[in-house]
PDBQT receptor file of N, H, CA, C and O in Angstrom, charges set to zero:
ATOM      1  N   MET A   1      78.751 110.353 116.870  1.00  0.00    +0.000 N 
ATOM      2  CA  MET A   1      79.928 109.456 116.666  1.00  0.00    +0.000 C 
ATOM      3  C   MET A   1      79.974 108.432 115.720  1.00  0.00    +0.000 C 
ATOM      4  O   MET A   1      81.004 107.895 115.312  1.00  0.00    +0.000 OA
ATOM      5  N   GLN A   2      78.656 108.137 115.333  1.00  0.00    +0.000 N 
ATOM      6  H   GLN A   2      77.820 108.572 115.665  1.00  0.00    +0.000 HD
ATOM      7  CA  GLN A   2      78.076 107.273 114.554  1.00  0.00    +0.000 C 
ATOM      8  C   GLN A   2      78.799 107.989 112.905  1.00  0.00    +0.000 C 
ATOM      9  O   GLN A   2      79.347 107.499 111.917  1.00  0.00    +0.000 OA
ATOM     10  N   SER A   3      78.356 109.544 113.408  1.00  0.00    +0.000 N 
ATOM     11  H   SER A   3      77.911 109.942 114.210  1.00  0.00    +0.000 HD
ATOM     12  CA  SER A   3      78.553 110.026 111.903  1.00  0.00    +0.000 C 
ATOM     13  C   SER A   3      80.161 110.142 111.592  1.00  0.00    +0.000 C 
ATOM     14  O   SER A   3      80.446 110.503 110.450  1.00  0.00    +0.000 OA
ATOM     15  N   VAL A   4      81.283 109.861 112.535  1.00  0.00    +0.000 N 
ATOM     16  H   VAL A   4      81.052 109.568 113.463  1.00  0.00    +0.000 HD
ATOM     17  CA  VAL A   4      82.453 109.999 112.341  1.00  0.00    +0.000 C 
ATOM     18  C   VAL A   4      82.712 108.629 112.007  1.00  0.00    +0.000 C 
ATOM     19  O   VAL A   4      83.479 108.618 111.044  1.00  0.00    +0.000 OA
ATOM     20  N   ILE A   5      82.454 107.627 112.325  1.00  0.00    +0.000 N 
ATOM     21  H   ILE A   5      81.831 107.636 113.107  1.00  0.00    +0.000 HD
ATOM     22  CA  ILE A   5      82.696 106.609 112.319  1.00  0.00    +0.000 C 
ATOM     23  C   ILE A   5      82.565 105.987 110.690  1.00  0.00    +0.000 C 
ATOM     24  O   ILE A   5      83.303 105.231 110.057  1.00  0.00    +0.000 OA
ATOM     25  N   ASP A   6      81.285 106.670 110.341  1.00  0.00    +0.000 N 
ATOM     26  H   ASP A   6      80.686 107.284 110.855  1.00  0.00    +0.000 HD
ATOM     27  CA  ASP A   6      80.845 106.633 108.874  1.00  0.00    +0.000 C 
ATOM     28  C   ASP A   6      81.723 107.367 107.956  1.00  0.00    +0.000 C 
ATOM     29  O   ASP A   6      82.149 106.888 106.905  1.00  0.00    +0.000 OA
ATOM     30  N   TRP A   7      82.037 108.826 108.492  1.00  0.00    +0.000 N 
ATOM     31  H   TRP A   7      81.690 109.214 109.346  1.00  0.00    +0.000 HD
ATOM     32  CA  TRP A   7      83.577 109.180 107.946  1.00  0.00    +0.000 C 
ATOM     33  C   TRP A   7      84.536 108.705 107.415  1.00  0.00    +0.000 C 
ATOM     34  O   TRP A   7      84.953 108.756 106.258  1.00  0.00    +0.000 OA
ATOM     35  N   LEU A   8      85.064 107.983 108.770  1.00  0.00    +0.000 N 
ATOM     36  H   LEU A   8      84.725 107.941 109.709  1.00  0.00    +0.000 HD
ATOM     37  CA  LEU A   8      86.608 107.416 108.336  1.00  0.00    +0.000 C 
ATOM     38  C   LEU A   8      86.152 105.813 107.715  1.00  0.00    +0.000 C 
ATOM     39  O   LEU A   8      86.973 104.896 107.678  1.00  0.00    +0.000 OA
ATOM     40  N   SER A   9      85.268 105.717 107.427  1.00  0.00    +0.000 N 
ATOM     41  H   SER A   9      84.601 106.461 107.457  1.00  0.00    +0.000 HD
ATOM     42  CA  SER A   9      85.131 104.773 106.323  1.00  0.00    +0.000 C 
ATOM     43  C   SER A   9      85.555 104.640 105.202  1.00  0.00    +0.000 C 
ATOM     44  O   SER A   9      84.932 105.286 104.360  1.00  0.00    +0.000 OA
ATOM     45  N   GLY A  10      86.840 103.723 104.646  1.00  0.00    +0.000 N 
ATOM     46  H   GLY A  10      87.346 103.198 105.330  1.00  0.00    +0.000 HD
ATOM     47  CA  GLY A  10      87.647 103.685 104.011  1.00  0.00    +0.000 C 
ATOM     48  C   GLY A  10      88.698 104.952 103.848  1.00  0.00    +0.000 C 
ATOM     49  O   GLY A  10      89.068 105.429 102.775  1.00  0.00    +0.000 OA
ATOM     50  N   LYS A  11      88.944 105.223 104.681  1.00  0.00    +0.000 N 
ATOM     51  H   LYS A  11      88.643 104.836 105.552  1.00  0.00    +0.000 HD
ATOM     52  CA  LYS A  11      89.866 106.651 104.851  1.00  0.00    +0.000 C 
ATOM     53  C   LYS A  11      90.976 106.508 105.605  1.00  0.00    +0.000 C 
ATOM     54  O   LYS A  11      92.067 107.035 105.385  1.00  0.00    +0.000 OA
ATOM     55  N   LYS A  12      90.639 105.668 106.651  1.00  0.00    +0.000 N 
ATOM     56  H   LYS A  12      89.753 105.240 106.829  1.00  0.00    +0.000 HD
ATOM     57  CA  LYS A  12      91.857 104.989 107.897  1.00  0.00    +0.000 C 
ATOM     58  C   LYS A  12      92.885 104.700 107.498  1.00  0.00    +0.000 C 
ATOM     59  O   LYS A  12      93.827 104.874 108.272  1.00  0.00    +0.000 OA
ATOM     60  N   SER A  13      93.169 104.147 106.155  1.00  0.00    +0.000 N 
ATOM     61  H   SER A  13      92.404 104.005 105.526  1.00  0.00    +0.000 HD
ATOM     62  CA  SER A  13      94.495 103.831 105.636  1.00  0.00    +0.000 C 
ATOM     63  C   SER A  13      95.424 104.621 105.216  1.00  0.00    +0.000 C 
ATOM     64  O   SER A  13      96.620 104.621 105.505  1.00  0.00    +0.000 OA
ATOM     65  N   TYR A  14      94.550 105.626 104.184  1.00  0.00    +0.000 N 
ATOM     66  H   TYR A  14      93.578 105.625 103.950  1.00  0.00    +0.000 HD
ATOM     67  CA  TYR A  14      95.164 107.249 103.922  1.00  0.00    +0.000 C 
ATOM     68  C   TYR A  14      95.611 108.163 105.158  1.00  0.00    +0.000 C 
ATOM     69  O   TYR A  14      96.522 108.988 105.094  1.00  0.00    +0.000 OA
ATOM     70  N   ILE A  15      95.075 107.979 105.943  1.00  0.00    +0.000 N 
ATOM     71  H   ILE A  15      94.334 107.309 105.995  1.00  0.00    +0.000 HD
ATOM     72  CA  ILE A  15      95.333 108.704 107.541  1.00  0.00    +0.000 C 
ATOM     73  C   ILE A  15      96.938 108.138 107.669  1.00  0.00    +0.000 C 
ATOM     74  O   ILE A  15      97.951 108.735 107.305  1.00  0.00    +0.000 OA
ATOM     75  N   ILE A  16      96.838 106.767 108.318  1.00  0.00    +0.000 N 
ATOM     76  H   ILE A  16      96.015 106.282 108.614  1.00  0.00    +0.000 HD
ATOM     77  CA  ILE A  16      97.683 106.306 108.617  1.00  0.00    +0.000 C 
ATOM     78  C   ILE A  16      99.331 106.437 107.568  1.00  0.00    +0.000 C 
ATOM     79  O   ILE A  16     100.467 106.399 108.040  1.00  0.00    +0.000 OA
ATOM     80  N   LEU A  17      99.000 106.574 106.261  1.00  0.00    +0.000 N 
ATOM     81  H   LEU A  17      98.076 106.604 105.878  1.00  0.00    +0.000 HD
ATOM     82  CA  LEU A  17     100.028 106.375 105.081  1.00  0.00    +0.000 C 
ATOM     83  C   LEU A  17     100.234 107.814 105.465  1.00  0.00    +0.000 C 
ATOM     84  O   LEU A  17     101.237 107.818 106.179  1.00  0.00    +0.000 OA
ATOM     85  N   ILE A  18      99.769 109.042 105.338  1.00  0.00    +0.000 N 
ATOM     86  H   ILE A  18      98.955 109.039 104.758  1.00  0.00    +0.000 HD
ATOM     87  CA  ILE A  18     100.091 110.642 105.596  1.00  0.00    +0.000 C 
ATOM     88  C   ILE A  18     100.736 110.494 106.708  1.00  0.00    +0.000 C 
ATOM     89  O   ILE A  18     101.955 110.558 106.546  1.00  0.00    +0.000 OA
ATOM     90  N   VAL A  19     100.346 110.294 107.943  1.00  0.00    +0.000 N 
ATOM     91  H   VAL A  19      99.357 110.242 108.075  1.00  0.00    +0.000 HD
ATOM     92  CA  VAL A  19     100.967 110.356 109.549  1.00  0.00    +0.000 C 
ATOM     93  C   VAL A  19     102.700 109.959 109.411  1.00  0.00    +0.000 C 
ATOM     94  O   VAL A  19     103.705 110.429 109.943  1.00  0.00    +0.000 OA
ATOM     95  N   GLY A  20     102.449 108.784 108.353  1.00  0.00    +0.000 N 
ATOM     96  H   GLY A  20     101.632 108.402 107.920  1.00  0.00    +0.000 HD
ATOM     97  CA  GLY A  20     103.741 107.945 108.381  1.00  0.00    +0.000 C 
ATOM     98  C   GLY A  20     104.720 108.953 107.410  1.00  0.00    +0.000 C 
ATOM     99  O   GLY A  20     105.722 109.589 107.735  1.00  0.00    +0.000 OA
ATOM    100  N   PHE A  21     104.303 108.889 106.608  1.00  0.00    +0.000 N 
ATOM    101  H   PHE A  21     103.488 108.372 106.344  1.00  0.00    +0.000 HD
ATOM    102  CA  PHE A  21     105.102 109.941 105.684  1.00  0.00    +0.000 C 
ATOM    103  C   PHE A  21     105.522 111.323 106.398  1.00  0.00    +0.000 C 
ATOM    104  O   PHE A  21     106.683 111.721 106.297  1.00  0.00    +0.000 OA
ATOM    105  N   ILE A  22     104.690 111.945 107.021  1.00  0.00    +0.000 N 
ATOM    106  H   ILE A  22     103.747 111.622 107.103  1.00  0.00    +0.000 HD
ATOM    107  CA  ILE A  22     105.028 113.400 107.670  1.00  0.00    +0.000 C 
ATOM    108  C   ILE A  22     106.225 112.852 108.683  1.00  0.00    +0.000 C 
ATOM    109  O   ILE A  22     107.380 113.277 108.658  1.00  0.00    +0.000 OA
ATOM    110  N   PHE A  23     105.776 111.926 109.491  1.00  0.00    +0.000 N 
ATOM    111  H   PHE A  23     104.838 111.580 109.512  1.00  0.00    +0.000 HD
ATOM    112  CA  PHE A  23     106.762 111.748 110.307  1.00  0.00    +0.000 C 
ATOM    113  C   PHE A  23     107.965 110.859 109.958  1.00  0.00    +0.000 C 
ATOM    114  O   PHE A  23     108.828 110.754 110.830  1.00  0.00    +0.000 OA
ATOM    115  N   ASN A  24     108.081 110.412 109.165  1.00  0.00    +0.000 N 
ATOM    116  H   ASN A  24     107.380 110.498 108.457  1.00  0.00    +0.000 HD
ATOM    117  CA  ASN A  24     109.378 110.274 108.256  1.00  0.00    +0.000 C 
ATOM    118  C   ASN A  24     109.874 111.296 107.879  1.00  0.00    +0.000 C 
ATOM    119  O   ASN A  24     110.707 111.854 108.593  1.00  0.00    +0.000 OA
ATOM    120  N   LEU A  25     109.492 111.841 106.618  1.00  0.00    +0.000 N 
ATOM    121  H   LEU A  25     108.816 111.388 106.037  1.00  0.00    +0.000 HD
ATOM    122  CA  LEU A  25     109.795 112.897 106.249  1.00  0.00    +0.000 C 
ATOM    123  C   LEU A  25     110.027 114.180 107.273  1.00  0.00    +0.000 C 
ATOM    124  O   LEU A  25     110.542 115.144 106.707  1.00  0.00    +0.000 OA
ATOM    125  N   GLY A  26     109.812 114.317 108.320  1.00  0.00    +0.000 N 
ATOM    126  H   GLY A  26     109.393 113.534 108.781  1.00  0.00    +0.000 HD
ATOM    127  CA  GLY A  26     110.304 115.316 109.566  1.00  0.00    +0.000 C 
ATOM    128  C   GLY A  26     111.701 114.681 110.160  1.00  0.00    +0.000 C 
ATOM    129  O   GLY A  26     112.693 115.408 110.208  1.00  0.00    +0.000 OA
ATOM    130  N   VAL A  27     111.763 113.483 110.557  1.00  0.00    +0.000 N 
ATOM    131  H   VAL A  27     110.957 112.891 110.517  1.00  0.00    +0.000 HD
ATOM    132  CA  VAL A  27     112.972 112.739 110.952  1.00  0.00    +0.000 C 
ATOM    133  C   VAL A  27     114.138 113.040 110.023  1.00  0.00    +0.000 C 
ATOM    134  O   VAL A  27     115.053 113.638 110.589  1.00  0.00    +0.000 OA
ATOM    135  N   ILE A  28     114.312 112.796 108.850  1.00  0.00    +0.000 N 
ATOM    136  H   ILE A  28     113.568 112.310 108.390  1.00  0.00    +0.000 HD
ATOM    137  CA  ILE A  28     115.149 112.561 107.929  1.00  0.00    +0.000 C 
ATOM    138  C   ILE A  28     115.374 114.287 107.523  1.00  0.00    +0.000 C 
ATOM    139  O   ILE A  28     116.554 114.502 107.246  1.00  0.00    +0.000 OA
ATOM    140  N   THR A  29     114.777 115.129 107.465  1.00  0.00    +0.000 N 
ATOM    141  H   THR A  29     113.818 114.955 107.690  1.00  0.00    +0.000 HD
ATOM    142  CA  THR A  29     114.745 116.686 107.274  1.00  0.00    +0.000 C 
ATOM    143  C   THR A  29     115.253 117.258 108.802  1.00  0.00    +0.000 C 
ATOM    144  O   THR A  29     115.746 118.383 108.877  1.00  0.00    +0.000 OA
ATOM    145  N   GLY A  30     115.104 116.442 109.956  1.00  0.00    +0.000 N 
ATOM    146  H   GLY A  30     114.703 115.527 109.895  1.00  0.00    +0.000 HD
ATOM    147  CA  GLY A  30     115.852 117.355 110.891  1.00  0.00    +0.000 C 
ATOM    148  C   GLY A  30     114.787 118.214 111.723  1.00  0.00    +0.000 C 
ATOM    149  O   GLY A  30     115.178 119.094 112.491  1.00  0.00    +0.000 OA
ATOM    150  N   TRP A  31     113.589 117.963 111.566  1.00  0.00    +0.000 N 
ATOM    151  H   TRP A  31     113.272 117.248 110.943  1.00  0.00    +0.000 HD
ATOM    152  CA  TRP A  31     112.430 119.126 111.966  1.00  0.00    +0.000 C 
ATOM    153  C   TRP A  31     112.390 118.822 113.411  1.00  0.00    +0.000 C 
ATOM    154  O   TRP A  31     112.235 119.759 114.195  1.00  0.00    +0.000 OA
ATOM    155  N   TRP A  32     112.544 117.325 113.951  1.00  0.00    +0.000 N 
ATOM    156  H   TRP A  32     112.670 116.564 113.314  1.00  0.00    +0.000 HD
ATOM    157  CA  TRP A  32     112.422 116.958 115.131  1.00  0.00    +0.000 C 
ATOM    158  C   TRP A  32     113.537 115.793 115.508  1.00  0.00    +0.000 C 
ATOM    159  O   TRP A  32     113.616 114.859 114.710  1.00  0.00    +0.000 OA
ATOM    160  N   ALA A  33     114.207 115.783 116.403  1.00  0.00    +0.000 N 
ATOM    161  H   ALA A  33     114.143 116.541 117.052  1.00  0.00    +0.000 HD
ATOM    162  CA  ALA A  33     115.125 114.698 116.886  1.00  0.00    +0.000 C 
ATOM    163  C   ALA A  33     114.510 113.370 117.547  1.00  0.00    +0.000 C 
ATOM    164  O   ALA A  33     113.793 113.479 118.541  1.00  0.00    +0.000 OA
ATOM    165  N   THR A  34     114.704 112.515 117.166  1.00  0.00    +0.000 N 
ATOM    166  H   THR A  34     115.287 112.427 116.358  1.00  0.00    +0.000 HD
ATOM    167  CA  THR A  34     114.687 111.238 117.892  1.00  0.00    +0.000 C 
ATOM    168  C   THR A  34     115.458 110.140 117.541  1.00  0.00    +0.000 C 
ATOM    169  O   THR A  34     115.858 109.821 116.422  1.00  0.00    +0.000 OA
ATOM    170  N   ASP A  35     115.642 109.540 118.716  1.00  0.00    +0.000 N 
ATOM    171  H   ASP A  35     115.318 109.799 119.626  1.00  0.00    +0.000 HD
ATOM    172  CA  ASP A  35     116.782 108.410 118.692  1.00  0.00    +0.000 C 
ATOM    173  C   ASP A  35     116.243 106.911 117.947  1.00  0.00    +0.000 C 
ATOM    174  O   ASP A  35     115.107 106.555 118.260  1.00  0.00    +0.000 OA
ATOM    175  N   ASN A  36     116.735 106.355 117.334  1.00  0.00    +0.000 N 
ATOM    176  H   ASN A  36     117.658 106.644 117.080  1.00  0.00    +0.000 HD
ATOM    177  CA  ASN A  36     116.847 105.045 116.918  1.00  0.00    +0.000 C 
ATOM    178  C   ASN A  36     115.698 104.170 117.257  1.00  0.00    +0.000 C 
ATOM    179  O   ASN A  36     115.112 103.426 116.471  1.00  0.00    +0.000 OA
ATOM    180  N   ALA A  37     115.469 104.325 118.382  1.00  0.00    +0.000 N 
ATOM    181  H   ALA A  37     115.945 104.929 119.021  1.00  0.00    +0.000 HD
ATOM    182  CA  ALA A  37     114.934 103.280 119.357  1.00  0.00    +0.000 C 
ATOM    183  C   ALA A  37     113.289 103.906 119.205  1.00  0.00    +0.000 C 
ATOM    184  O   ALA A  37     112.352 103.166 118.905  1.00  0.00    +0.000 OA
ATOM    185  N   THR A  38     113.158 105.108 119.418  1.00  0.00    +0.000 N 
ATOM    186  H   THR A  38     113.918 105.709 119.662  1.00  0.00    +0.000 HD
ATOM    187  CA  THR A  38     111.707 105.388 119.248  1.00  0.00    +0.000 C 
ATOM    188  C   THR A  38     111.601 105.792 118.026  1.00  0.00    +0.000 C 
ATOM    189  O   THR A  38     110.431 106.117 117.827  1.00  0.00    +0.000 OA
ATOM    190  N   TRP A  39     112.354 105.956 116.958  1.00  0.00    +0.000 N 
ATOM    191  H   TRP A  39     113.305 105.692 117.120  1.00  0.00    +0.000 HD
ATOM    192  CA  TRP A  39     111.812 106.207 115.344  1.00  0.00    +0.000 C 
ATOM    193  C   TRP A  39     111.163 104.442 114.985  1.00  0.00    +0.000 C 
ATOM    194  O   TRP A  39     110.067 104.093 114.545  1.00  0.00    +0.000 OA
ATOM    195  N   GLY A  40     112.617 103.457 115.477  1.00  0.00    +0.000 N 
ATOM    196  H   GLY A  40     113.507 103.741 115.835  1.00  0.00    +0.000 HD
ATOM    197  CA  GLY A  40     111.838 102.388 114.983  1.00  0.00    +0.000 C 
ATOM    198  C   GLY A  40     110.585 102.089 115.800  1.00  0.00    +0.000 C 
ATOM    199  O   GLY A  40     109.681 101.481 115.226  1.00  0.00    +0.000 OA
ATOM    200  N   SER A  41     110.477 102.338 116.685  1.00  0.00    +0.000 N 
ATOM    201  H   SER A  41     111.211 102.831 117.151  1.00  0.00    +0.000 HD
ATOM    202  CA  SER A  41     108.933 102.177 117.756  1.00  0.00    +0.000 C 
ATOM    203  C   SER A  41     107.930 102.523 116.887  1.00  0.00    +0.000 C 
ATOM    204  O   SER A  41     107.138 101.692 116.443  1.00  0.00    +0.000 OA
ATOM    205  N   ILE A  42     107.899 104.032 116.531  1.00  0.00    +0.000 N 
ATOM    206  H   ILE A  42     108.542 104.707 116.892  1.00  0.00    +0.000 HD
ATOM    207  CA  ILE A  42     106.918 104.709 116.014  1.00  0.00    +0.000 C 
ATOM    208  C   ILE A  42     106.634 104.259 114.925  1.00  0.00    +0.000 C 
ATOM    209  O   ILE A  42     105.418 104.284 114.736  1.00  0.00    +0.000 OA
ATOM    210  N   ASP A  43     107.367 103.740 113.881  1.00  0.00    +0.000 N 
ATOM    211  H   ASP A  43     108.355 103.719 114.034  1.00  0.00    +0.000 HD
ATOM    212  CA  ASP A  43     107.578 103.434 112.395  1.00  0.00    +0.000 C 
ATOM    213  C   ASP A  43     106.594 101.665 112.688  1.00  0.00    +0.000 C 
ATOM    214  O   ASP A  43     105.785 101.195 111.889  1.00  0.00    +0.000 OA
ATOM    215  N   THR A  44     106.936 101.142 113.787  1.00  0.00    +0.000 N 
ATOM    216  H   THR A  44     107.593 101.524 114.437  1.00  0.00    +0.000 HD
ATOM    217  CA  THR A  44     106.450  99.598 113.771  1.00  0.00    +0.000 C 
ATOM    218  C   THR A  44     105.199  99.787 113.851  1.00  0.00    +0.000 C 
ATOM    219  O   THR A  44     104.380  99.239 113.113  1.00  0.00    +0.000 OA
ATOM    220  N   LEU A  45     104.887 100.712 114.907  1.00  0.00    +0.000 N 
ATOM    221  H   LEU A  45     105.552 101.157 115.507  1.00  0.00    +0.000 HD
ATOM    222  CA  LEU A  45     103.304 100.668 115.410  1.00  0.00    +0.000 C 
ATOM    223  C   LEU A  45     102.620 101.470 114.147  1.00  0.00    +0.000 C 
ATOM    224  O   LEU A  45     101.391 101.490 114.215  1.00  0.00    +0.000 OA
ATOM    225  N   LEU A  46     103.072 101.998 113.243  1.00  0.00    +0.000 N 
ATOM    226  H   LEU A  46     104.070 101.983 113.187  1.00  0.00    +0.000 HD
ATOM    227  CA  LEU A  46     102.570 102.686 111.840  1.00  0.00    +0.000 C 
ATOM    228  C   LEU A  46     102.285 101.668 111.079  1.00  0.00    +0.000 C 
ATOM    229  O   LEU A  46     101.109 101.458 110.779  1.00  0.00    +0.000 OA
ATOM    230  N   VAL A  47     103.279 100.868 110.638  1.00  0.00    +0.000 N 
ATOM    231  H   VAL A  47     104.234 101.039 110.882  1.00  0.00    +0.000 HD
ATOM    232  CA  VAL A  47     103.174  99.355 110.061  1.00  0.00    +0.000 C 
ATOM    233  C   VAL A  47     102.125  98.385 110.304  1.00  0.00    +0.000 C 
ATOM    234  O   VAL A  47     101.438  97.776 109.484  1.00  0.00    +0.000 OA
ATOM    235  N   THR A  48     102.118  98.335 111.828  1.00  0.00    +0.000 N 
ATOM    236  H   THR A  48     102.676  98.829 112.494  1.00  0.00    +0.000 HD
ATOM    237  CA  THR A  48     100.924  97.610 112.200  1.00  0.00    +0.000 C 
ATOM    238  C   THR A  48      99.581  98.057 112.095  1.00  0.00    +0.000 C 
ATOM    239  O   THR A  48      98.643  97.322 111.787  1.00  0.00    +0.000 OA
ATOM    240  N   LEU A  49      99.465  99.678 112.440  1.00  0.00    +0.000 N 
ATOM    241  H   LEU A  49     100.227 100.275 112.690  1.00  0.00    +0.000 HD
ATOM    242  CA  LEU A  49      98.039  99.908 112.178  1.00  0.00    +0.000 C 
ATOM    243  C   LEU A  49      98.080  99.742 110.911  1.00  0.00    +0.000 C 
ATOM    244  O   LEU A  49      97.573  98.645 110.676  1.00  0.00    +0.000 OA
ATOM    245  N   LEU A  50      98.541 100.440 109.602  1.00  0.00    +0.000 N 
ATOM    246  H   LEU A  50      98.952 101.331 109.793  1.00  0.00    +0.000 HD
ATOM    247  CA  LEU A  50      98.077 100.241 108.522  1.00  0.00    +0.000 C 
ATOM    248  C   LEU A  50      98.399  98.597 107.937  1.00  0.00    +0.000 C 
ATOM    249  O   LEU A  50      98.135  98.270 106.780  1.00  0.00    +0.000 OA
ATOM    250  N   GLY A  51      98.784  98.002 108.577  1.00  0.00    +0.000 N 
ATOM    251  H   GLY A  51      98.999  98.268 109.517  1.00  0.00    +0.000 HD
ATOM    252  CA  GLY A  51      98.536  96.075 108.243  1.00  0.00    +0.000 C 
ATOM    253  C   GLY A  51      97.168  96.205 108.792  1.00  0.00    +0.000 C 
ATOM    254  O   GLY A  51      96.351  96.188 107.871  1.00  0.00    +0.000 OA
ATOM    255  N   LEU A  52      96.643  96.323 109.915  1.00  0.00    +0.000 N 
ATOM    256  H   LEU A  52      97.308  96.337 110.663  1.00  0.00    +0.000 HD
ATOM    257  CA  LEU A  52      95.628  96.070 110.342  1.00  0.00    +0.000 C 
ATOM    258  C   LEU A  52      94.121  96.898 109.715  1.00  0.00    +0.000 C 
ATOM    259  O   LEU A  52      92.974  96.457 109.779  1.00  0.00    +0.000 OA
ATOM    260  N   SER A  53      94.626  98.337 109.059  1.00  0.00    +0.000 N 
ATOM    261  H   SER A  53      95.558  98.695 109.007  1.00  0.00    +0.000 HD
ATOM    262  CA  SER A  53      93.360  98.894 108.732  1.00  0.00    +0.000 C 
ATOM    263  C   SER A  53      93.679  98.101 106.658  1.00  0.00    +0.000 C 
ATOM    264  O   SER A  53      92.808  98.413 105.845  1.00  0.00    +0.000 OA
ATOM    265  N   PHE A  54      94.653  97.372 106.240  1.00  0.00    +0.000 N 
ATOM    266  H   PHE A  54      95.360  97.118 106.900  1.00  0.00    +0.000 HD
ATOM    267  CA  PHE A  54      94.578  96.803 104.823  1.00  0.00    +0.000 C 
ATOM    268  C   PHE A  54      93.407  95.374 105.153  1.00  0.00    +0.000 C 
ATOM    269  O   PHE A  54      92.411  95.097 104.485  1.00  0.00    +0.000 OA
ATOM    270  N   ARG A  55      93.924  94.647 106.380  1.00  0.00    +0.000 N 
ATOM    271  H   ARG A  55      94.733  94.871 106.923  1.00  0.00    +0.000 HD
ATOM    272  CA  ARG A  55      92.894  93.472 106.699  1.00  0.00    +0.000 C 
ATOM    273  C   ARG A  55      91.626  93.660 107.319  1.00  0.00    +0.000 C 
ATOM    274  O   ARG A  55      90.832  92.771 107.629  1.00  0.00    +0.000 OA
ATOM    275  N   ALA A  56      91.509  94.816 107.467  1.00  0.00    +0.000 N 
ATOM    276  H   ALA A  56      92.154  95.537 107.215  1.00  0.00    +0.000 HD
ATOM    277  CA  ALA A  56      90.123  95.207 107.677  1.00  0.00    +0.000 C 
ATOM    278  C   ALA A  56      89.448  95.675 106.356  1.00  0.00    +0.000 C 
ATOM    279  O   ALA A  56      88.241  95.575 106.137  1.00  0.00    +0.000 OA
ATOM    280  N   ALA A  57      90.293  96.157 105.569  1.00  0.00    +0.000 N 
ATOM    281  H   ALA A  57      91.274  96.239 105.746  1.00  0.00    +0.000 HD
ATOM    282  CA  ALA A  57      89.527  96.626 104.330  1.00  0.00    +0.000 C 
ATOM    283  C   ALA A  57      89.152  95.302 103.253  1.00  0.00    +0.000 C 
ATOM    284  O   ALA A  57      88.067  95.046 102.732  1.00  0.00    +0.000 OA
ATOM    285  N   ILE A  58      90.568  94.516 103.118  1.00  0.00    +0.000 N 
ATOM    286  H   ILE A  58      91.450  94.724 103.541  1.00  0.00    +0.000 HD
ATOM    287  CA  ILE A  58      89.932  93.219 102.490  1.00  0.00    +0.000 C 
ATOM    288  C   ILE A  58      88.916  92.555 103.184  1.00  0.00    +0.000 C 
ATOM    289  O   ILE A  58      88.102  92.096 102.383  1.00  0.00    +0.000 OA
ATOM    290  N   THR A  59      88.594  92.285 104.505  1.00  0.00    +0.000 N 
ATOM    291  H   THR A  59      89.256  92.657 105.156  1.00  0.00    +0.000 HD
ATOM    292  CA  THR A  59      87.729  91.905 105.207  1.00  0.00    +0.000 C 
ATOM    293  C   THR A  59      86.401  92.082 104.791  1.00  0.00    +0.000 C 
ATOM    294  O   THR A  59      85.611  91.175 104.530  1.00  0.00    +0.000 OA
ATOM    295  N   LYS A  60      86.164  93.435 104.735  1.00  0.00    +0.000 N 
ATOM    296  H   LYS A  60      86.806  94.172 104.947  1.00  0.00    +0.000 HD
ATOM    297  CA  LYS A  60      84.911  94.108 104.314  1.00  0.00    +0.000 C 
ATOM    298  C   LYS A  60      84.893  94.051 102.807  1.00  0.00    +0.000 C 
ATOM    299  O   LYS A  60      83.775  94.340 102.382  1.00  0.00    +0.000 OA
ATOM    300  N   SER A  61      85.863  93.742 101.756  1.00  0.00    +0.000 N 
ATOM    301  H   SER A  61      86.772  93.507 102.101  1.00  0.00    +0.000 HD
ATOM    302  CA  SER A  61      85.359  94.262 101.035  1.00  0.00    +0.000 C 
ATOM    303  C   SER A  61      85.035  92.619  99.999  1.00  0.00    +0.000 C 
ATOM    304  O   SER A  61      84.365  92.599  98.966  1.00  0.00    +0.000 OA
ATOM    305  N   GLY A  62      85.619  91.565 100.550  1.00  0.00    +0.000 N 
ATOM    306  H   GLY A  62      86.162  91.581 101.389  1.00  0.00    +0.000 HD
ATOM    307  CA  GLY A  62      85.123  90.439 100.697  1.00  0.00    +0.000 C 
ATOM    308  C   GLY A  62      83.691  89.812 100.308  1.00  0.00    +0.000 C 
ATOM    309  O   GLY A  62      82.690  90.524 100.383  1.00  0.00    +0.000 OA
ATOM    310  N   PRO A  63      83.617  88.606  99.933  1.00  0.00    +0.000 N 
ATOM    311  CA  PRO A  63      82.264  88.205 100.166  1.00  0.00    +0.000 C 
ATOM    312  C   PRO A  63      81.445  87.888 100.956  1.00  0.00    +0.000 C 
ATOM    313  O   PRO A  63      82.042  87.126 101.716  1.00  0.00    +0.000 OA
ATOM    314  N   GLU A  64      80.195  88.001 101.358  1.00  0.00    +0.000 N 
ATOM    315  H   GLU A  64      79.710  88.620 100.740  1.00  0.00    +0.000 HD
ATOM    316  CA  GLU A  64      79.877  87.711 102.553  1.00  0.00    +0.000 C 
ATOM    317  C   GLU A  64      79.671  86.648 102.897  1.00  0.00    +0.000 C 
ATOM    318  O   GLU A  64      78.731  86.359 102.158  1.00  0.00    +0.000 OA
ATOM    319  N   ILE A  65      79.921  85.464 103.732  1.00  0.00    +0.000 N 
ATOM    320  H   ILE A  65      80.685  85.699 104.333  1.00  0.00    +0.000 HD
ATOM    321  CA  ILE A  65      79.943  84.002 103.894  1.00  0.00    +0.000 C 
ATOM    322  C   ILE A  65      79.045  84.175 105.169  1.00  0.00    +0.000 C 
ATOM    323  O   ILE A  65      79.073  84.841 106.204  1.00  0.00    +0.000 OA
ATOM    324  N   LYS A  66      78.144  83.138 104.511  1.00  0.00    +0.000 N 
ATOM    325  H   LYS A  66      78.121  82.597 103.671  1.00  0.00    +0.000 HD
ATOM    326  CA  LYS A  66      76.572  82.792 105.177  1.00  0.00    +0.000 C 
ATOM    327  C   LYS A  66      76.668  81.184 106.022  1.00  0.00    +0.000 C 
ATOM    328  O   LYS A  66      75.674  80.718 106.578  1.00  0.00    +0.000 OA
TER     329      LYS A  66
């Protein structure tokens, strides 16, 4: 499990961006149909996850506070 966590380090933001891109591209091109409420809910979830991953990355890259 630790090896998976180590592998994901630094890649979570990119994974969320790729998933969001594929989802929105699929909705726009008609690969799958969603109503506006579902589309908005999934987009909101993806933006929230992306914001959390950016926040974690900024905290992780900042100077160590003692």
